[in-house]
ROMARMAR-201784 format. One record per residue (C-alpha): residue number from 1; residue in three letters; x, y, z. Coordinates in steps of 0.25 Angstrom, whole numbers, plus 2048, in hexadecimal, padded with zeros to 3 digits. Last residue first. Layout:
N
<lovex><i>NUM</i><aa>ALA</aa><x>X</x><y>Y</y><z>Z</z></lovex>
...
//
This chain:
93
<lovex><i>93</i><aa>PRO</aa><x>502</x><y>167</y><z>490</z></lovex>
<lovex><i>92</i><aa>VAL</aa><x>4F6</x><y>162</y><z>498</z></lovex>
<lovex><i>91</i><aa>THR</aa><x>4F8</x><y>158</y><z>4A3</z></lovex>
<lovex><i>90</i><aa>TRP</aa><x>4EA</x><y>152</y><z>4A7</z></lovex>
<lovex><i>89</i><aa>LEU</aa><x>4E4</x><y>14D</y><z>4B4</z></lovex>
<lovex><i>88</i><aa>ASP</aa><x>4D5</x><y>149</y><z>4B7</z></lovex>
<lovex><i>87</i><aa>LEU</aa><x>4D0</x><y>149</y><z>4C5</z></lovex>
<lovex><i>86</i><aa>THR</aa><x>4C5</x><y>13F</y><z>4C7</z></lovex>
<lovex><i>85</i><aa>ASN</aa><x>4B7</x><y>13E</y><z>4CC</z></lovex>
<lovex><i>84</i><aa>GLN</aa><x>4B1</x><y>138</y><z>4BF</z></lovex>
<lovex><i>83</i><aa>PHE</aa><x>4A6</x><y>143</y><z>4BE</z></lovex>
<lovex><i>82</i><aa>ASP</aa><x>4AE</x><y>14E</y><z>4C5</z></lovex>
<lovex><i>81</i><aa>ASP</aa><x>4BA</x><y>14D</y><z>4BB</z></lovex>
<lovex><i>80</i><aa>VAL</aa><x>4C4</x><y>157</y><z>4C2</z></lovex>
<lovex><i>79</i><aa>ALA</aa><x>4CE</x><y>15D</y><z>4B9</z></lovex>
<lovex><i>78</i><aa>ALA</aa><x>4DD</x><y>15D</y><z>4BB</z></lovex>
<lovex><i>77</i><aa>PHE</aa><x>4E7</x><y>164</y><z>4B1</z></lovex>
<lovex><i>76</i><aa>ARG</aa><x>4F6</x><y>163</y><z>4B1</z></lovex>
<lovex><i>75</i><aa>PHE</aa><x>4FE</x><y>16D</y><z>4A9</z></lovex>
<lovex><i>74</i><aa>ALA</aa><x>508</x><y>16D</y><z>49F</z></lovex>
<lovex><i>73</i><aa>ASN</aa><x>516</x><y>173</y><z>49D</z></lovex>
<lovex><i>72</i><aa>GLY</aa><x>51B</x><y>16E</y><z>4AB</z></lovex>
<lovex><i>71</i><aa>VAL</aa><x>50E</x><y>16A</y><z>4B2</z></lovex>
<lovex><i>70</i><aa>PRO</aa><x>505</x><y>176</y><z>4B5</z></lovex>
<lovex><i>69</i><aa>GLU</aa><x>4F8</x><y>173</y><z>4BE</z></lovex>
<lovex><i>68</i><aa>VAL</aa><x>4EA</x><y>174</y><z>4BA</z></lovex>
<lovex><i>67</i><aa>ALA</aa><x>4DD</x><y>170</y><z>4C2</z></lovex>
<lovex><i>66</i><aa>LEU</aa><x>4CF</x><y>16C</y><z>4BF</z></lovex>
<lovex><i>65</i><aa>GLY</aa><x>4C1</x><y>16B</y><z>4C4</z></lovex>
<lovex><i>64</i><aa>PHE</aa><x>4B3</x><y>165</y><z>4C1</z></lovex>
<lovex><i>63</i><aa>ALA</aa><x>4B3</x><y>15F</y><z>4B3</z></lovex>
<lovex><i>62</i><aa>ALA</aa><x>4A8</x><y>155</y><z>4B6</z></lovex>
<lovex><i>61</i><aa>GLY</aa><x>49C</x><y>15F</y><z>4B4</z></lovex>
<lovex><i>60</i><aa>ALA</aa><x>496</x><y>158</y><z>4A8</z></lovex>
<lovex><i>59</i><aa>ASN</aa><x>499</x><y>14A</y><z>4A6</z></lovex>
<lovex><i>58</i><aa>THR</aa><x>49C</x><y>144</y><z>498</z></lovex>
<lovex><i>57</i><aa>PRO</aa><x>4A9</x><y>14A</y><z>495</z></lovex>
<lovex><i>56</i><aa>GLU</aa><x>4B0</x><y>149</y><z>4A2</z></lovex>
<lovex><i>55</i><aa>VAL</aa><x>4BD</x><y>152</y><z>4A3</z></lovex>
<lovex><i>54</i><aa>THR</aa><x>4BC</x><y>157</y><z>495</z></lovex>
<lovex><i>53</i><aa>MET</aa><x>4C7</x><y>161</y><z>490</z></lovex>
<lovex><i>52</i><aa>GLU</aa><x>4C5</x><y>16E</y><z>48A</z></lovex>
<lovex><i>51</i><aa>ALA</aa><x>4CF</x><y>177</y><z>483</z></lovex>
<lovex><i>50</i><aa>VAL</aa><x>4D4</x><y>186</y><z>480</z></lovex>
<lovex><i>49</i><aa>PHE</aa><x>4C8</x><y>18F</y><z>481</z></lovex>
<lovex><i>48</i><aa>THR</aa><x>4CC</x><y>19E</y><z>480</z></lovex>
<lovex><i>47</i><aa>GLY</aa><x>4CA</x><y>1A6</y><z>48D</z></lovex>
<lovex><i>46</i><aa>ALA</aa><x>4D6</x><y>1AF</y><z>48C</z></lovex>
<lovex><i>45</i><aa>PRO</aa><x>4DD</x><y>1A7</y><z>497</z></lovex>
<lovex><i>44</i><aa>THR</aa><x>4DB</x><y>19B</y><z>48E</z></lovex>
<lovex><i>43</i><aa>PHE</aa><x>4D0</x><y>191</y><z>491</z></lovex>
<lovex><i>42</i><aa>GLU</aa><x>4D0</x><y>183</y><z>494</z></lovex>
<lovex><i>41</i><aa>VAL</aa><x>4C4</x><y>17A</y><z>497</z></lovex>
<lovex><i>40</i><aa>ILE</aa><x>4C2</x><y>16D</y><z>4A0</z></lovex>
<lovex><i>39</i><aa>GLU</aa><x>4B6</x><y>165</y><z>49C</z></lovex>
<lovex><i>38</i><aa>SER</aa><x>4AA</x><y>15E</y><z>4A3</z></lovex>
<lovex><i>37</i><aa>GLN</aa><x>4A0</x><y>15E</y><z>498</z></lovex>
<lovex><i>36</i><aa>GLN</aa><x>4A2</x><y>164</y><z>48A</z></lovex>
<lovex><i>35</i><aa>ASN</aa><x>498</x><y>15D</y><z>481</z></lovex>
<lovex><i>34</i><aa>PRO</aa><x>48D</x><y>15E</y><z>48B</z></lovex>
<lovex><i>33</i><aa>ASP</aa><x>48F</x><y>16D</y><z>48D</z></lovex>
<lovex><i>32</i><aa>PRO</aa><x>48C</x><y>173</y><z>49A</z></lovex>
<lovex><i>31</i><aa>ASN</aa><x>48B</x><y>183</y><z>49B</z></lovex>
<lovex><i>30</i><aa>VAL</aa><x>48D</x><y>183</y><z>4AA</z></lovex>
<lovex><i>29</i><aa>ALA</aa><x>48D</x><y>177</y><z>4B3</z></lovex>
<lovex><i>28</i><aa>ASP</aa><x>497</x><y>170</y><z>4A9</z></lovex>
<lovex><i>27</i><aa>GLY</aa><x>4A2</x><y>170</y><z>4B4</z></lovex>
<lovex><i>26</i><aa>GLN</aa><x>4AD</x><y>174</y><z>4A9</z></lovex>
<lovex><i>25</i><aa>ALA</aa><x>4BB</x><y>173</y><z>4AF</z></lovex>
<lovex><i>24</i><aa>SER</aa><x>4C4</x><y>17F</y><z>4AC</z></lovex>
<lovex><i>23</i><aa>VAL</aa><x>4D1</x><y>183</y><z>4A6</z></lovex>
<lovex><i>22</i><aa>LEU</aa><x>4D6</x><y>191</y><z>4A4</z></lovex>
<lovex><i>21</i><aa>ASP</aa><x>4E3</x><y>193</y><z>49C</z></lovex>
<lovex><i>20</i><aa>GLY</aa><x>4EF</x><y>199</y><z>4A2</z></lovex>
<lovex><i>19</i><aa>ASN</aa><x>4F9</x><y>18F</y><z>49C</z></lovex>
<lovex><i>18</i><aa>PRO</aa><x>4FB</x><y>189</y><z>4AA</z></lovex>
<lovex><i>17</i><aa>ALA</aa><x>4EC</x><y>186</y><z>4AA</z></lovex>
<lovex><i>16</i><aa>LEU</aa><x>4E3</x><y>18F</y><z>4B2</z></lovex>
<lovex><i>15</i><aa>ALA</aa><x>4D7</x><y>188</y><z>4BA</z></lovex>
<lovex><i>14</i><aa>PRO</aa><x>4C8</x><y>189</y><z>4BA</z></lovex>
<lovex><i>13</i><aa>GLY</aa><x>4C1</x><y>180</y><z>4C4</z></lovex>
<lovex><i>12</i><aa>LEU</aa><x>4B3</x><y>17F</y><z>4BD</z></lovex>
<lovex><i>11</i><aa>PRO</aa><x>4AD</x><y>185</y><z>4B1</z></lovex>
<lovex><i>10</i><aa>GLY</aa><x>49E</x><y>182</y><z>4AE</z></lovex>
<lovex><i>9</i><aa>HIS</aa><x>49E</x><y>17F</y><z>4A0</z></lovex>
<lovex><i>8</i><aa>LEU</aa><x>4A8</x><y>187</y><z>498</z></lovex>
<lovex><i>7</i><aa>HIS</aa><x>4AC</x><y>182</y><z>48B</z></lovex>
<lovex><i>6</i><aa>THR</aa><x>4A1</x><y>187</y><z>481</z></lovex>
<lovex><i>5</i><aa>PRO</aa><x>49D</x><y>192</y><z>48B</z></lovex>
<lovex><i>4</i><aa>ASP</aa><x>4AA</x><y>199</y><z>48A</z></lovex>
<lovex><i>3</i><aa>ASN</aa><x>4AB</x><y>1A5</y><z>493</z></lovex>
<lovex><i>2</i><aa>VAL</aa><x>4B9</x><y>1A6</y><z>499</z></lovex>
<lovex><i>1</i><aa>MET</aa><x>4BD</x><y>1B2</y><z>4A1</z></lovex>
//
């Protein structure tokens, strides 16, 4: 269980990264923070915060879903930007 009101703002679409970490889009419907809008957050299996990445910094609720797939020694990460109506893709080492 992860309880981190600093980084969790209405988690949506949680997924496990290949390294075992939990990643989740933040829908901003719960515990909103205007300085941390529409983000993807990552936690270790023990619940320790690792990192956050902004999908749409000026529009709350835009980070809507995500998917993760392994690619060699890295992983490909996809996140929905519901404000721009786009699917953003990254490859993470």
